[in-house]
N, C-alpha and C positions, 0 to 999 in steps of 0.2 A: 188379509194382512198384507203390506206393502211395506216399502221400507221407512215410512212415517210413526208405524205405529208397531216397531217390534218389543213384543210382551215384557211389562214391569219385572217379570218371575227371571229376564235374565239379570245377572248385575251391571249396573251401571258402568263399570268399564267397558264391558263386552257389548253394550247395546250398542256405540257408534259404530262397531267394528260390523258387527251383524247389519245397522244399515249402510253400510259403506259397499259389503257384499251384495244385498239384494236391491242396491244400484247399479249394478254391473250389468254389463251387456245380456252374460248368459241367464242372470235371474229375471232379466225384464222380458227375454224373450221365451220364458215359462208363463210369467206373470201378465203377459200379454194375451196368453194363448188359454181362454177362459174354455173351451173347450176340452182341454186336455187337461187342464185342473179337476176340472169338474167331472170327465173320466176317472181318474186317479183317485179323487174321492169315493164314486159309485162305486168303482171295482176292487176295492182295496181288499185283499186279503189279510185275515182275522193274524196275528202273531201267534204261536202257541207258545206253552211252557213247554222245558224239556222233560222228560222222563225222566224220574230220581233215578241216577244212578249209585246211588247210596243204597236204597231199599231193593231194586231192582234185581239184582242178581241173587241175594237171598231169598228173595220171596218167592223168585221162580225155583230156586233149587230147593226150597223148602215144600212147595206146592208140590214138585214133581218128584220128588221122593222120598219127602216127609212118613207119607203111608207107609213103606218097607223099612225105613227105618224104626217108627213106631212098632210095627210087628216083631221086627229084632228085640225091642227091648224089652216087650210081651215075653218072648222066648227067651230072656234072661241073658241078654247080651248086657255088660255093664262097660266095660271097653270105650271109654270116649272117646282116643282116637281112632279108634276102628267106626266109632257111630259118626264122627264127624267128616271121616273119609268117604262112607255111603253117600251121605247126606250130601257132600261136595260132588257127587261123582256126575262129571257133564257126561260120559258115555252112558250111563244109565237111565239120566233124564231123556238122552236124545234118541234112546232106543226106539220110542214111538211115537217119537213127534217132531213131525218136520218142518214145523213154522215156529219154532222157539224165538220167544223175543230178540230184537238185535237193538239193544237199548245206543248204541254209537256205532254212528256210519261215518268215518272217516275218506272225503274224496280227494286228493290233490288231483286238480283236474287237469290241471301245467306247472311245469318245471320252468318254465319261463318268468322271465319278470320284466317290469317297465322302466326299475331304475337300473339304467348301467353307464358307470360298474354298481356292480353292487353291493349293500349296504357291507360296512367293514366287518361284519361279524356273521355274514351268510356264508355256510358250508353245506348248503345243498345238495344231494347230490343228482344229478340230470336223468331225466327219461322221456323216452319219444313221446309225442304225445301221437298215442294209437287208438283208445278208445274216443268213442265222438259221443256229444255231448245226449244223444238218442241212447246211447247205452248206459251211460250215467243215470239217466233218467228211468230206465229198465229197473238198474240195480236199487234205486231207492223205492220202486214201486215192490217190490220186492220184498226192501229192508220193513216198508213201512206196514205189513200184515206179521203177526195180526193187532201190532202197537208200534204208532208210527217213532221213530228213533229221533235220536241230535244228531242232523245230517250238518257237519262240518267241512262246508268248501272253503280250500285253502289252496295253497300255490307253493313257490311262484307267487304270481301275481294275478286271482282267478281272472280277475274283471278284466284282462286283456282278452278276454271271450268273449268281451262286448254283452249283446241282447242275447247271446246263449245263458246267459250267466242270470242279468237283473232283467230283460226284453217279458215281455207278456205269455210268453211260452217257452220263457227262460226255465233253466234248472231250481232257480229258486223259488220262482211260483208253481212249478209243479211239486215242488217237494210240500209248500204251504199247503197246497190244494188239498195235499194228503194228509195233511194234522200234523204235518214234520216240524217240531224246532229246527229253526235252517240260522246258520250262523257262517258267516263269510267274514276268513282273513285275510285282511287286506291292507295294501301302505296307504289308502283312502287317494291318493293322488290323482286317481282317475276318477273319481267321485266330484261330476261335473253336479251344478243345478238340475239338468232334466235327469242324469243317472239318478242321483239323491230321490229325486221322485219316483221313481221306478220299484227302487231299493222299499221304499216305503209303502208303494201302492203293493209290493212283491209277497209280504207280510215276513219278510226277515227279520228275526227275533233279536237277532246281534249283529254286530260288529265289531271284529277284534282289530284294533288297529297297532299300529308299532309307534309309539313314543319313548325314551331313553333319557332324555334329558329336558331343562327346562331353560338350559341354558343353550342359547344359537348355536355359538361355537363347537359346543362340545358336540350338542345333537347332531351338526352338518358334519362333524370327522365321520361319526356312526354311518351314518347317510349316504355319506362319500362326497354327498354337492350340499351347497347352503343352499339353492334355491329350493331343495324338497322340503325344507322346514315347513314355509309358508304353504306349499302344497297340499301339505298331509294336512295342516292345521284348517286351511281352507273346506279341503272335503267334510273335514269332520263338523265345521260350522254350516257346509250345504245342508247333511244330514238333518242339522238340528234345525235349521228355516223347512224344511219338507215336512218334517215331524210334525211343525205348528200348521204349516198350510193343511195340512190333512189331518189333523188332530188326532194323530197317534202320540203311542209312547214309546212305539217302536220304529226301527231297530234301537234295543240299545246300544252303548258304547261301552266297548269295554277295550284297556289297554294293556298292551303286551309291553313289558317294559324289559330286557335283555340288560343284567346287570353284568356289566364289565369293571375291570380298576381304573376304565375313564369316569365312570358317572355315577360307582356305588353309594359316592358319600353325598348325590345331590338327589338322592330318593326324596327327601321331603317336599324338598324346592318343586319336583315334578310333580306333586300330589296337589300342592297349593296350584301349581298350573293348570293342572285338568280341572279340577273342583272347579276353577274359577271361567272356566270355557261352559257349564254344565248349567243349567236350569236350575234356581232358588229350590231347594229342596228341604219340607219340613217334618222334624221328626227323622225317624232311624225308615221313613219313606224312601223310597228311590235309592235303596243301597244297589241293584244292579244295575244302575246307570252310571258307568262312568266306575264302573271295582277295576281292580288292580290286578295283576298277572306277572309277578316279578319272575322272569325264566334267568336261572343262571347258562349263562355265557358256555356253550358246550360244544363237543367237537376239538381234535388234537390239533388242529388245524389254530386253535383261536388260541393256543396255550398262551400266547404273548398278552391276551385279551385277559385273562384270569385273574382274579383277585388272588392275595396273597395270603394263606393262613390269618397271619397279624391284621389283613385288609376284610376277609369274611369277618374275623372274630370284631371287629370294630363296627361293620355293617350288622350285625345280628344283637350290638350293646347300644353304643352310642349313636349311631344313625337312626337304628330303630326307634329307640329311644325319643330323639327328634320327630320324625316322621308319626307318631302317637301323640307327640302334643299338638303337631298340625292338622291328627285326626278330632283331637278332643277339643281345638277351634273351631273345626269344624263343623263340630255338633253342637258346642254354643251357639252357633251364628244359626243350625237349625232348630233351634229353641227345644233341645233335648232336655230336661229334665235333670239336675247332676243324679240322681239315684237310679236313672236311667242308664248314664252313660255308662259305655263297654269298651274294652282296649281294643284298637285298631285290626289285632291278628284274629279276635274273634267274631268282629263284622266282615271283613274282608280277606277270606280265609286264604284266598291266592297272593295276598301282598306279602306272605311269608315262607319261602320254600322249609325252613327250619323246623318253624313251629307249627306249622299244618298237620304233621305225620308224627307218629314216635317212631325216633332213627333210632332208639336201642344204643344210641351211645350221647357219651357226653358233647357238649357242643365245641368243645377244645378238639373233641375228637373229628368231629363233623367236620370243623374249619380246615384241617389239613388234610380231609379228604376232598374235599370241596377246592382245594387250592391244587389237586391233580387232574377236578376235572371230575370227580363221581361223587355225585351228588343223592343218590335213593340209596345208595349198596345198602345203608343201616336202616332202609325201609321197608326191604322185601321182607314177605313171607316165607312161610317154606315151600308154597306155592302157590301157582297161580289160578283165583277162580272165577278171575273178571275177564281172561282172553274170549270165548266164545260167546259173551255179549257183545262182544264189540267185531268192526269191521271196516278196514282204512286200504284202498284200491289207489294206486298210483296213476298216471296218466298212461302207462303203459302197457296197464290190466294186473301187474302184481297185485296180488292180495295178501296184507299181513294182519298179523291179530290186534296190533295195536296201533297207536301214533309213533309211539317210541321205537316200535319195530320198522313201520315205516322210514322212519328216518334215517335209521343204520343199518336198513337192508340187510339182513338174514335172508338165507333162501326163503322165497316167497312160500304160502300157504296152496297155491294155484294163480290160474291166471280168470279173474272176474269178464275179461272179454268173451269168453266162451262158456262159462263152467257160473253157477249160482254161486249167489255168498256163501248160503247154507252149506251146500254141497262141498265146498272147499272146506270150512271149518269140520264137518261130517269127515272127508276125507285125513283132516291131521290133528284127529284127536289125540292120538297116539302122541304127539308131539308135547301135547301138554303136561307130560310127568318130566319132561326134560326143563319146564319154566318153574322159576327162574332161572335162566342161564346165562352165558355170555354178553349175551347184548342187552340183558333186560335191566344193568348198573345205568343205564340211559333211560331209564323207565318214565313217564313222564309223571310228574308230582301227583295231578288227578287220579291217575290209575293206580297209585300207591295206596292213595286216601281209600279208592272205592274198595281197594281187596283188602283191605286192615277194617275196614268196618263190615264189610259180609263174612271174613274170618271171624269176629268177635258177634257178629250174629249167628253164624252155624254154632259156633259154641255153645251161646246161650240157649238154642234152641234144644241142642242135645241136653243140655245141663238142666233144664226142664222138664224133658220127658222122663229123665233120671229121677227129679226131685219126687217128678209124681209118681 
């Protein structure tokens, strides 16, 4: 493939941009290096599918604790809550299991960023880069037994570490070679043509890229500088070209949109603009490509950027209705039959922070809490069943239960620079009784979904035993 034959499956307005990009010096350098391109083709690692976060936790607890709970039922125990408590008992599950599955491994490899000044809404707490890539690789190797986890590499900007992340011996290729699904959370500005080729070759499953608005002025204000808007879009296009050159569907691109009072009303237009970047899809296929994650702006320092209760209400009604109409038009473009069309919230669950989980409250109540920066309080279960299946490590080695804790920084479980991931989890099991706690109102929406799903599965299993 060269600049003259961009595939027809890219939309007509996008093809000229891709041709111009492929004619650039960076891409000419890659395309003229036939040995490098062929090496990438021959050595490309397969991208793995992530393990099921929704099914993985209950399956493990039922497999390990289920026989004991069956004995309790046979002995005449009919107390539903007592049986669920026994079924979800992580201490009992880990009593004789020293390599329990870790479904999610979050690695913050640096808190440094290539964007200076940082994005307007960035409020990340800094941490020293004390763990080297060699130790991060050891942690991935540990986590990959007995089942490879979803490895989430984030920052700061992880691509600042260069070949240590995307190179032939980098962290991404190491994780992919062990069968892990690898996600890199990046601003994409450092994805040059050659880096894009390496990312595809390394078996990366997903890239999460931040884009908040289709309006260049709004996006420039959120990014801090106007030039960054073009840099990010160029990075995404470089990945799409590299995928075509190496005949790969991966890494799939996901869009992280931080919802603020500056851009909440522009989400429908952002959907249109991002889908216009993507190759044409037919039917409901390819929904994992250019999926959306709408992330409510967090942190006390971002209070001036938070939408008001009225603005949140408008977002979840009027703006969301417009976004769904955009999706209906996209389904029509993809040739989806009328009977098969589905609402946006069902197809892209990350796109709506309110609809994706049961918040145990009305929309009005949710919007008033959201205006105060509290997004997940009403979605928390009475306990956390998910935490021991996850491990999140900061660049100084601090290990936390989950991504939400890694952001908000309660006391760490231990330090993974010197202690194994599972050892830190085992040493902290007593702390599970305190979850959810004061740091959990900042719980990641995905974790709330997994926890609610696990709760339902445990109760369903107990109900089945009692019925039988």
